[in-house]
C-alpha positions in Angstrom: -190.9 27.7 56.3 -193.6 27.2 53.8 -192.7 23.6 53.3 -191.7 22.8 57.0 -195.1 23.5 58.5 -197.2 21.3 56.2 -194.6 18.5 56.5 -194.7 18.8 60.3 -198.5 18.6 60.3 -198.4 15.6 58.0 -195.9 13.9 60.4 -198.1 14.7 63.3 -201.2 13.3 61.6 -199.2 10.2 60.4 -198.1 9.4 63.9 -201.6 9.9 65.2 -202.8 7.5 62.5 -200.1 5.0 63.5 -201.1 5.2 67.1 -204.7 4.6 66.2 -203.7 1.6 64.1 -201.7 0.1 66.9 -204.6 0.7 69.3 -207.2 -1.0 67.2 -204.9 -3.8 65.9 -205.9 -7.2 67.2 -202.7 -9.1 67.9 -202.4 -12.7 68.7 -201.4 -12.1 72.3 -198.5 -9.7 72.2 -200.2 -6.9 74.1 -197.0 -5.5 75.3 -195.6 -4.9 71.8 -198.8 -3.3 70.7 -198.8 -1.0 73.7 -195.1 -0.1 73.2 -195.7 0.7 69.5 -198.7 2.9 70.3 -196.8 4.7 73.1 -193.8 5.3 70.7 -196.1 6.7 68.0 -197.7 9.1 70.5 -194.3 10.1 71.8 -193.2 10.9 68.2 -196.4 13.0 67.8 -195.5 15.0 70.9 -192.0 15.4 69.7 -193.1 16.6 66.3 -195.5 19.1 67.9 -192.9 20.5 70.2 -190.4 20.8 67.3 -193.0 22.6 65.1 -193.7 25.0 67.9 -190.0 25.7 68.5 -189.4 26.2 64.8 -192.3 28.7 64.5 -191.1 30.5 67.6 -187.5 30.7 66.2 -188.8 32.0 62.8 -190.8 34.7 64.6 -187.7 35.7 66.7 -185.5 35.8 63.6 -188.0 37.9 61.7 -188.8 35.4 59.0 -192.5 35.5 59.9 -194.7 38.3 61.2 -197.8 38.0 63.4 -201.0 39.3 62.0 -204.5 39.7 63.4 -205.6 41.7 66.4 -203.3 44.6 67.2 -201.6 44.5 70.6 -203.2 46.6 73.2 -206.8 46.5 72.0 
C-alpha cells in the first residue's frame, strides 16, 4: 500500500500532464485526433482516481490501514 498510493498519484499527474500537452499542442489540422487524445488522457485520470479510491476503501475494510484524526462523535 505504501508503494501503490504514490504510484497512483504519479499516474494521475502524468495523465493530467498528457491532457495538458494534447490541449496545448498545435497540430497541422488534425483537431479530431488531438481532442480524442486529450479525452483519452482525462478518462485515464478518472479511471486512476477511481481505482485509487477503491483500493484505499478496500484496504480500510480489510484492516490494512486505520483512520486517524478527529474521533467519531465529537
